[in-house]
N, CA, C and O atoms as CSV, one atom per row, in Angstrom:
chain,resi,resn,atom,element,x,y,z
A,1,MET,N,N,-0.884,-0.860,17.590
A,1,MET,CA,C,-0.988,0.504,17.452
A,1,MET,C,C,-1.058,0.833,15.918
A,1,MET,O,O,-0.372,0.218,15.101
A,2,ILE,N,N,-1.880,1.782,15.592
A,2,ILE,CA,C,-1.997,2.222,14.137
A,2,ILE,C,C,-1.103,3.371,13.816
A,2,ILE,O,O,-1.190,4.416,14.462
A,3,ASP,N,N,-0.241,3.221,12.840
A,3,ASP,CA,C,0.694,4.274,12.432
A,3,ASP,C,C,0.225,4.888,11.115
A,3,ASP,O,O,0.138,4.215,10.088
A,4,ARG,N,N,-0.079,6.198,11.176
A,4,ARG,CA,C,-0.501,6.909,9.966
A,4,ARG,C,C,0.563,7.869,9.432
A,4,ARG,O,O,0.246,8.811,8.705
A,5,SER,N,N,1.791,7.634,9.784
A,5,SER,CA,C,2.869,8.557,9.412
A,5,SER,C,C,3.178,8.550,7.927
A,5,SER,O,O,3.746,9.510,7.407
A,6,ARG,N,N,2.808,7.465,7.230
A,6,ARG,CA,C,2.920,7.413,5.765
A,6,ARG,C,C,1.599,7.600,5.035
A,6,ARG,O,O,1.561,7.417,3.818
A,7,ALA,N,N,0.556,7.942,5.691
A,7,ALA,CA,C,-0.764,8.095,5.101
A,7,ALA,C,C,-0.717,9.047,3.919
A,7,ALA,O,O,-0.254,10.182,4.039
A,8,GLY,N,N,-1.216,8.559,2.738
A,8,GLY,CA,C,-1.313,9.343,1.525
A,8,GLY,C,C,-0.108,9.049,0.654
A,8,GLY,O,O,-0.113,9.483,-0.498
A,9,VAL,N,N,0.880,8.380,1.084
A,9,VAL,CA,C,1.987,8.038,0.220
A,9,VAL,C,C,1.498,7.034,-0.811
A,9,VAL,O,O,0.780,6.085,-0.495
A,10,ARG,N,N,1.912,7.273,-2.066
A,10,ARG,CA,C,1.563,6.349,-3.193
A,10,ARG,C,C,2.370,5.160,-3.210
A,10,ARG,O,O,3.546,5.175,-2.849
A,11,CYS,N,N,1.721,4.031,-3.658
A,11,CYS,CA,C,2.391,2.690,-3.697
A,11,CYS,C,C,1.719,1.928,-4.965
A,11,CYS,O,O,0.723,2.358,-5.547
A,12,HIS,N,N,2.352,0.835,-5.281
A,12,HIS,CA,C,1.876,-0.047,-6.416
A,12,HIS,C,C,2.237,-1.476,-6.026
A,12,HIS,O,O,3.152,-1.729,-5.243
A,13,THR,N,N,1.463,-2.406,-6.616
A,13,THR,CA,C,1.640,-3.770,-6.344
A,13,THR,C,C,2.870,-4.295,-7.179
A,13,THR,O,O,3.095,-3.793,-8.280
A,14,VAL,N,N,3.658,-5.282,-6.683
A,14,VAL,CA,C,4.746,-5.844,-7.374
A,14,VAL,C,C,4.384,-7.033,-8.047
A,14,VAL,O,O,5.186,-7.512,-8.849
A,15,ARG,N,N,3.161,-7.649,-7.818
A,15,ARG,CA,C,2.695,-8.837,-8.501
A,15,ARG,C,C,1.201,-8.858,-8.348
A,15,ARG,O,O,0.619,-8.018,-7.661
A,16,LEU,N,N,0.570,-9.842,-9.004
A,16,LEU,CA,C,-0.953,-10.085,-8.891
A,16,LEU,C,C,-1.333,-10.348,-7.391
A,16,LEU,O,O,-0.761,-11.248,-6.776
A,17,LEU,N,N,-2.226,-9.626,-6.840
A,17,LEU,CA,C,-2.750,-9.915,-5.559
A,17,LEU,C,C,-4.245,-10.278,-5.654
A,17,LEU,O,O,-5.032,-9.556,-6.267
A,18,ARG,N,N,-4.611,-11.396,-5.044
A,18,ARG,CA,C,-6.007,-11.821,-5.086
A,18,ARG,C,C,-6.456,-11.477,-3.595
A,18,ARG,O,O,-5.900,-11.963,-2.610
A,19,THR,N,N,-7.529,-10.580,-3.542
A,19,THR,CA,C,-8.096,-10.130,-2.253
A,19,THR,C,C,-9.522,-10.423,-2.170
A,19,THR,O,O,-10.102,-10.704,-3.219
A,20,VAL,N,N,-10.168,-10.398,-1.079
A,20,VAL,CA,C,-11.528,-10.565,-0.889
A,20,VAL,C,C,-12.445,-9.512,-1.635
A,20,VAL,O,O,-13.625,-9.755,-1.885
A,21,GLU,N,N,-11.888,-8.453,-1.936
A,21,GLU,CA,C,-12.558,-7.353,-2.660
A,21,GLU,C,C,-12.363,-7.499,-4.144
A,21,GLU,O,O,-13.120,-6.890,-4.901
A,22,GLY,N,N,-11.352,-8.304,-4.640
A,22,GLY,CA,C,-11.209,-8.396,-6.040
A,22,GLY,C,C,-9.683,-8.458,-6.305
A,22,GLY,O,O,-8.858,-8.268,-5.411
A,23,ASN,N,N,-9.346,-8.751,-7.657
A,23,ASN,CA,C,-7.973,-8.991,-7.961
A,23,ASN,C,C,-7.216,-7.645,-8.184
A,23,ASN,O,O,-7.796,-6.715,-8.746
A,24,LEU,N,N,-6.035,-7.539,-7.787
A,24,LEU,CA,C,-5.162,-6.313,-7.981
A,24,LEU,C,C,-4.088,-6.783,-8.926
A,24,LEU,O,O,-3.203,-7.503,-8.464
A,25,PRO,N,N,-4.069,-6.455,-10.191
A,25,PRO,CA,C,-3.057,-6.818,-11.161
A,25,PRO,C,C,-1.698,-6.137,-10.751
A,25,PRO,O,O,-1.690,-5.126,-10.050
A,26,ARG,N,N,-0.650,-6.680,-11.177
A,26,ARG,CA,C,0.691,-6.093,-11.037
A,26,ARG,C,C,0.643,-4.558,-11.463
A,26,ARG,O,O,0.072,-4.228,-12.502
A,27,GLY,N,N,1.203,-3.716,-10.704
A,27,GLY,CA,C,1.175,-2.275,-11.036
A,27,GLY,C,C,0.008,-1.537,-10.645
A,27,GLY,O,O,-0.111,-0.356,-10.972
A,28,SER,N,N,-0.939,-2.192,-9.911
A,28,SER,CA,C,-2.135,-1.451,-9.453
A,28,SER,C,C,-1.645,-0.359,-8.492
A,28,SER,O,O,-0.719,-0.521,-7.697
A,29,GLN,N,N,-2.367,0.788,-8.643
A,29,GLN,CA,C,-1.845,2.023,-7.867
A,29,GLN,C,C,-2.848,2.270,-6.701
A,29,GLN,O,O,-4.046,1.993,-6.775
A,30,GLY,N,N,-2.236,2.820,-5.615
A,30,GLY,CA,C,-3.010,3.143,-4.408
A,30,GLY,C,C,-2.317,4.116,-3.488
A,30,GLY,O,O,-1.244,4.628,-3.805
A,31,ALA,N,N,-2.910,4.364,-2.385
A,31,ALA,CA,C,-2.347,5.273,-1.309
A,31,ALA,C,C,-2.404,4.615,-0.046
A,31,ALA,O,O,-3.430,4.024,0.291
A,32,VAL,N,N,-1.373,4.665,0.699
A,32,VAL,CA,C,-1.296,4.058,2.157
A,32,VAL,C,C,-2.286,4.845,2.985
A,32,VAL,O,O,-2.364,6.073,2.942
A,33,GLU,N,N,-3.057,4.046,3.761
A,33,GLU,CA,C,-3.880,4.682,4.719
A,33,GLU,C,C,-3.279,4.580,6.126
A,33,GLU,O,O,-3.260,5.554,6.879
A,34,SER,N,N,-2.809,3.428,6.448
A,34,SER,CA,C,-2.209,3.114,7.748
A,34,SER,C,C,-1.377,1.895,7.789
A,34,SER,O,O,-1.396,1.112,6.840
A,35,GLU,N,N,-0.641,1.686,8.842
A,35,GLU,CA,C,0.183,0.477,9.025
A,35,GLU,C,C,-0.067,0.023,10.408
A,35,GLU,O,O,-0.246,0.842,11.310
A,36,THR,N,N,-0.085,-1.264,10.610
A,36,THR,CA,C,-0.239,-1.866,11.903
A,36,THR,C,C,0.406,-3.272,12.042
A,36,THR,O,O,0.756,-3.926,11.059
A,37,GLU,N,N,0.541,-3.695,13.317
A,37,GLU,CA,C,1.072,-5.031,13.518
A,37,GLU,C,C,-0.109,-5.940,14.003
A,37,GLU,O,O,-0.916,-5.523,14.833
A,38,ASN,N,N,-0.179,-7.114,13.496
A,38,ASN,CA,C,-1.279,-8.097,13.889
A,38,ASN,C,C,-0.772,-9.436,13.956
A,38,ASN,O,O,-0.320,-10.009,12.965
A,39,LEU,N,N,-0.837,-9.968,15.130
A,39,LEU,CA,C,-0.262,-11.375,15.398
A,39,LEU,C,C,1.136,-11.507,14.878
A,39,LEU,O,O,1.470,-12.518,14.260
A,40,GLY,N,N,2.001,-10.478,15.117
A,40,GLY,CA,C,3.413,-10.518,14.738
A,40,GLY,C,C,3.660,-10.222,13.233
A,40,GLY,O,O,4.778,-10.364,12.737
A,41,ARG,N,N,2.619,-9.821,12.548
A,41,ARG,CA,C,2.787,-9.495,11.090
A,41,ARG,C,C,2.560,-8.036,10.918
A,41,ARG,O,O,1.657,-7.472,11.537
A,42,HIS,N,N,3.405,-7.362,10.039
A,42,HIS,CA,C,3.277,-6.025,9.650
A,42,HIS,C,C,2.330,-5.995,8.461
A,42,HIS,O,O,2.551,-6.671,7.457
A,43,LEU,N,N,1.253,-5.186,8.592
A,43,LEU,CA,C,0.267,-4.971,7.598
A,43,LEU,C,C,0.095,-3.501,7.168
A,43,LEU,O,O,0.154,-2.591,7.994
A,44,ILE,N,N,-0.108,-3.302,5.918
A,44,ILE,CA,C,-0.249,-1.947,5.407
A,44,ILE,C,C,-1.686,-1.834,4.744
A,44,ILE,O,O,-1.983,-2.551,3.788
A,45,LEU,N,N,-2.513,-0.968,5.250
A,45,LEU,CA,C,-3.853,-0.813,4.694
A,45,LEU,C,C,-3.740,0.248,3.540
A,45,LEU,O,O,-3.299,1.379,3.745
A,46,VAL,N,N,-4.162,-0.188,2.334
A,46,VAL,CA,C,-4.049,0.639,1.197
A,46,VAL,C,C,-5.414,0.963,0.598
A,46,VAL,O,O,-6.218,0.053,0.399
A,47,ARG,N,N,-5.710,2.270,0.295
A,47,ARG,CA,C,-6.890,2.537,-0.465
A,47,ARG,C,C,-6.471,2.557,-1.975
A,47,ARG,O,O,-5.747,3.431,-2.452
A,48,TRP,N,N,-6.985,1.531,-2.664
A,48,TRP,CA,C,-6.564,1.315,-4.021
A,48,TRP,C,C,-7.399,2.196,-4.983
A,48,TRP,O,O,-8.543,2.517,-4.662
A,49,ASP,N,N,-6.873,2.578,-6.110
A,49,ASP,CA,C,-7.510,3.494,-7.040
A,49,ASP,C,C,-8.741,2.899,-7.643
A,49,ASP,O,O,-9.523,3.598,-8.288
A,50,THR,N,N,-8.925,1.649,-7.451
A,50,THR,CA,C,-10.141,0.827,-7.959
A,50,THR,C,C,-11.312,1.133,-7.062
A,50,THR,O,O,-12.442,0.842,-7.455
A,51,GLY,N,N,-11.112,1.751,-5.776
A,51,GLY,CA,C,-12.130,2.145,-4.891
A,51,GLY,C,C,-12.205,1.399,-3.676
A,51,GLY,O,O,-13.001,1.803,-2.828
A,52,PHE,N,N,-11.474,0.314,-3.422
A,52,PHE,CA,C,-11.579,-0.358,-2.127
A,52,PHE,C,C,-10.294,-0.378,-1.367
A,52,PHE,O,O,-9.216,-0.108,-1.898
A,53,SER,N,N,-10.434,-0.707,-0.108
A,53,SER,CA,C,-9.215,-0.715,0.774
A,53,SER,C,C,-9.006,-2.124,1.311
A,53,SER,O,O,-9.940,-2.723,1.845
A,54,VAL,N,N,-7.825,-2.650,1.180
A,54,VAL,CA,C,-7.514,-3.980,1.747
A,54,VAL,C,C,-6.076,-3.871,2.327
A,54,VAL,O,O,-5.233,-3.101,1.868
A,55,PRO,N,N,-5.867,-4.726,3.394
A,55,PRO,CA,C,-4.498,-4.744,3.966
A,55,PRO,C,C,-3.667,-5.645,3.075
A,55,PRO,O,O,-4.145,-6.636,2.523
A,56,VAL,N,N,-2.287,-5.228,2.945
A,56,VAL,CA,C,-1.381,-6.062,2.236
A,56,VAL,C,C,-0.047,-6.176,3.060
A,56,VAL,O,O,0.195,-5.390,3.976
A,57,PHE,N,N,0.745,-7.117,2.724
A,57,PHE,CA,C,2.049,-7.281,3.324
A,57,PHE,C,C,3.074,-6.300,2.713
A,57,PHE,O,O,2.885,-5.953,1.548
A,58,PRO,N,N,4.100,-5.840,3.360
A,58,PRO,CA,C,5.059,-5.003,2.836
A,58,PRO,C,C,5.801,-5.486,1.516
A,58,PRO,O,O,6.179,-4.693,0.653
A,59,GLU,N,N,5.958,-6.736,1.447
A,59,GLU,CA,C,6.623,-7.412,0.345
A,59,GLU,C,C,5.801,-7.454,-0.909
A,59,GLU,O,O,6.290,-7.717,-2.007
A,60,GLU,N,N,4.496,-7.177,-0.702
A,60,GLU,CA,C,3.538,-7.254,-1.920
A,60,GLU,C,C,3.421,-5.908,-2.605
A,60,GLU,O,O,2.818,-5.845,-3.676
A,61,ILE,N,N,3.973,-4.800,-2.046
A,61,ILE,CA,C,3.900,-3.503,-2.643
A,61,ILE,C,C,5.211,-2.824,-2.685
A,61,ILE,O,O,6.152,-3.212,-1.991
A,62,GLU,N,N,5.287,-1.815,-3.488
A,62,GLU,CA,C,6.502,-0.894,-3.469
A,62,GLU,C,C,6.019,0.484,-3.232
A,62,GLU,O,O,5.183,1.015,-3.963
A,63,ILE,N,N,6.576,1.084,-2.154
A,63,ILE,CA,C,6.264,2.443,-1.753
A,63,ILE,C,C,6.997,3.406,-2.708
A,63,ILE,O,O,8.211,3.309,-2.888
A,64,GLU,N,N,6.240,4.336,-3.314
A,64,GLU,CA,C,6.901,5.424,-4.234
A,64,GLU,C,C,7.477,6.434,-3.367
A,64,GLU,O,O,6.720,7.239,-2.826
A,65,GLU,N,N,8.748,6.489,-3.169
A,65,GLU,CA,C,9.484,7.457,-2.338
A,65,GLU,C,C,9.445,8.793,-3.136
A,65,GLU,O,O,9.493,8.800,-4.366
A,66,LEU,N,N,9.355,9.936,-2.375
A,66,LEU,CA,C,9.347,11.275,-3.036
A,66,LEU,C,C,10.799,11.604,-3.230
A,66,LEU,O,O,11.625,11.411,-2.338
A,67,ASN,N,N,11.111,12.122,-4.454
A,67,ASN,CA,C,12.503,12.512,-4.710
A,67,ASN,C,C,12.448,14.095,-4.852
A,67,ASN,O,O,12.169,14.641,-5.919
A,68,PHE,N,N,12.718,14.733,-3.762
A,68,PHE,CA,C,12.739,16.222,-3.775
A,68,PHE,C,C,13.894,16.788,-4.488
A,68,PHE,O,O,13.789,17.939,-4.913
A,69,ALA,N,N,15.013,16.111,-4.679
A,69,ALA,CA,C,16.158,16.701,-5.391
A,69,ALA,C,C,15.791,16.743,-6.946
A,69,ALA,O,O,16.253,17.651,-7.637
A,70,ALA,N,N,15.022,15.835,-7.457
A,70,ALA,CA,C,14.613,15.874,-8.861
A,70,ALA,C,C,13.856,17.068,-9.147
A,70,ALA,O,O,13.996,17.590,-10.253
A,71,ALA,N,N,13.051,17.584,-8.272
A,71,ALA,CA,C,12.166,18.738,-8.447
A,71,ALA,C,C,12.849,20.063,-8.439
A,71,ALA,O,O,12.274,21.065,-8.865
A,72,ALA,N,N,14.166,20.094,-7.924
A,72,ALA,CA,C,14.840,21.276,-7.768
A,72,ALA,C,C,15.588,21.634,-9.118
A,72,ALA,O,O,16.258,22.663,-9.198
């Protein structure tokens, strides 16, 4: 099942990721498109600011949580 509940939430890589579309250096920014389970693995599809989308594992990225208290 595809979960889009966090679609649009910003994230960044915690280390260099080598993907079929190209390298994503540590700190690369993107937005979550969807999450899914595949063969018992949790995958997050991210649209990177570099222009391509690739799936990553949760431990490879950090989700930027919104802090509404700071805005008040």
